[in-house]
MARMISE-665628 format. One record per residue (C-alpha): x, y, z; residue in one letter. Coordinates in steps of 0.001 Angstrom, whole numbers, plus 500000, padded with zeros to 6 digits. Layout:
BEGIN
XYZA ...
// end
This chain:
BEGIN
445831634760855537M 443514637478856973P 441510637793853762G 441592637918850008F 443694640543848396R 441849643211846418F 442930641678843113S 441632638220844108Q 438266639505845304A 437885641622842168W 438684638760839784R 436431636330841639E 433488638738841330A 434291639435837682E 434402635738836846Q 431036635089838538R 429461637884836522L 431000636567833311L 429803633030834029D 426269634337834586A 426137635969831143G 424931639346832375L 424397642423830214S 425969645818830828Y 425674649360829508G 423745650857832444Q 426559652708834114G 429246650095833469T 430691648721830263E 431757645204831234D 432078642645834030A 435486643914835192A 434226647466835651Q 431074646298837390E 432972643990839761A 435337646829840679A 432394649142841416W 430824646447843611M 434036645870845550L 434756649554846108L 431179650085847269H 431436647216849757C 434741648605851046L 433196652050851435G 436032653674849499W 435423656839847412P 434515655509843984L 436144657886841524L 439362658370843457E 439662654615843995S 439009653773840333F 441901656062839440A 444140654142841863R 443158650571840952L 446693649466839974P 448098650380843371E 445203648817845304L 445720645284844020Q 447656644014847047R 445409645567849696R 443710642986851899V 439904642735851809V 438426641844855213P 436289638711855386E 433141640687856209A 433614642834853103V 434247639755850983L 430982638261852224Q 429066641451851403R 430619641450847938L 429614637850847270R 426046638548848421E 425835641589846148L 427165639625843188V 424603636868843759E 421814639432844047Q 422887640956840743R 422990637511839089V 419676636365840542R 417590639474839899T 419305640868836766R 418593644334838194R 421066647003837062P 423793647524839640L 422865651209839936A 419415650170841186Y 420877647686843659L 423167650363845092L 420709653247844755G 423219655421842955E 424804656007839577A 427736658061838334W 427746660208835222L 430516662544834151H 432129662354837589G 428922663191839452Q 426858660999841772R 423117660672841201F 420443658798843096L 419035655995840944A 416088653617841122D 413346652158838932E 411506655474838659R 413869656535835849A 416454654972833561I 420007654699834874V 421872657956834041P 424137657330831058R 423360659910828381S 426134660533825877L 425113664201825855I 426960664575829162A 430252664194827267E 429472667256825151L 428697669755827879L 432286670450828971D 433124671864825562E 430147674187825783G 428795672929822443L 431271675184820707D 430917676470817990P 427173675906817809W 426208678075820771L 426954681662819812R 426916682859823442S 426308681578826973E 422764680172827101P 420422682106829364A 417599679560829272R 418032675792828993I 415417673027828881A 416038669334829301E 413083667281828101L 412537663651829202C 414710664552832176T 414190661325834149G 416354661710837251G 417524665162836049A 421184664256835520S 421568666316832335L 419649669263833774A 422010669251836758I 425139668943834624L 423918671796832393A 423256673994835428A 426785673301836667Q 428302673995833248R 426453677309832792W 425991678816836277P 424175681868834929G 421468679916833103A 417893679191834103E 417398675431833693V 414091673567833428T 413906669787833505G 410637668233832398S 409177664759832226D 405752663232831724I 406359660785834586S 405494661951838105A 407641659220839746P 410637660242837627A 410190663849838736L 410190662751842389E 413602661206841804L 414677664306839886A 413777666514842871R 415879664352845169A 418842664702842798N 418430668462842452V 418437668725846254E 421469666412846467L 423407668829844255H 422139671953846003G 420498673362842873L 416941673857844086G 417085677590843357S 418366677136839808R 416817673975838368V 413068674057837942R 411204670785837434L 407995670572835455L 405620667760834644R 405079668042830917S 404563665966827797D 407483667485825856L 406746671253825665F 403035670981826458E 403105672536829949A 405760675179829217F 403386677751827780G 403332679086824246V 405739681943825020E 408557679761826409A 411752680131824377R 415139678530824985F 418708678995823836D 419474675312824359L 417248672253824503V 418652668856825515L 416745665610825092C 417474661924825481N 414045660682824379P 412668657149824176P 414074656021820821Y 414351652212820911V 412481650685817971N 409952647935818609E 412085645094817265A 414946646138819536S 412577646470822495M 411568642844822061R 415242641826822110A 416308643844825164L 418301641980827835P 416541641417831152R 418516644202832833E 416882646829830650F 413387645522831369L 413773646867834922H 413867650387833496E 410617652256832704P 409347651209829282R 408015654751828886L 411602656039828850A 412845653543826254L 410172652553823714A 410002654797820648G 407428652953818532G 407898650864815394D 410907652814814109D 411907654469817380G 410964657910816089M 407463658436817532D 408470660995820158L 411289662422818058V 408757663430815379R 406749665394817938R 409888666832819512L 411166668317816249L 407750669652815337R 407205671353818699E 410764672658819080A 410210675102816220R 408058677221818531R 410317677021821573H 413852677690820309L 415143681249820121R 416394682295816663P 420020681400817482Q 419037678434819642G 420067674806819213V 418715671440820276M 420834668376821083V 419169664962820849V 420463661478821563E 419135658629819401I 421579655807820119G 421796653296817270H 418784654674815407E 420464656946812853R 419171654938809874A 415595655202811159H 416109658903811901F 417339659689808407E 414507657679806862A 411998659695808902A 413639663109808297F 415407662914804922P 415454666698804369R 416389667882807856L 419900669354808163A 421518668217811400V 425070668042812732H 426247664686814092W 428409665187817169L 431243662775817998P 430945660997821356V 432521657887822851S 429905655657821185A 430694657001817718G 429646659801815393D 426014658873814806D 424376658659818238A 423822662362819034V 422780665153816698F 422462668918816996L 419884670882815053V 419783674650814735E 416570676612815072A 416776677838811494A 416833674266810167A 413538673503811880L 411789676270809978E 411842674027806902G 410386670550806642D 411448668355809539A 
// end
């Protein structure tokens, strides 16, 4: 037999990952998905098109050299516990490829799911100015620029290394003339007059107890982009306070807080927000209107 069939190579890789007890959630959801991504990468096949054709690929033969590369990649993943996106140098979000490495967290924001619908009915018109805070590798800033081609988009981050990666991604997507990158601690470097129709933010929101329990895979990501203090709300408190001055009257802000809704509501019991349904549930992303921030946040 000239080599394993696709289905055999895929299941062998999946079983090795399962036996190793790895953790997922950084671009893949489980061992089967991760093993398929590894195999397709080693074959050099286009990822998204091939994922859509997995049932018909099962009987294709995998050359011995590809099988060896796959096994080496699997063992590297098991040995190092590095996220697969870092091992491959790329991640996929909402059908788009992004460069990925330890300078920023692996792109996976749930906010990406909401952009196609244009945040209807919350945005009253096409946004002219958009800011993405805590931009990391700039995936959301890029997706927003693609969704609203007429908008000015600014992606900001406090981390200089993250912004280097962001620049590479902006260039990859040919958006250098439309996506501005700024080193800033939230709105600090924007200037007092900066106003936006839409602000997006996936801030560090993991509470301290959860940080201590993170799987090894997540410890490869920058702590700065994950840790949100005792209750996970340290940066969110500042974000809501500062956003009052930087949203236009009809503007909105969309914020991801993962599994921290209980901590959020304890910290902001009087703030009126709208919880937006995403694949992870109805309590991971909220939208707040500018008018709501004029009261007590």
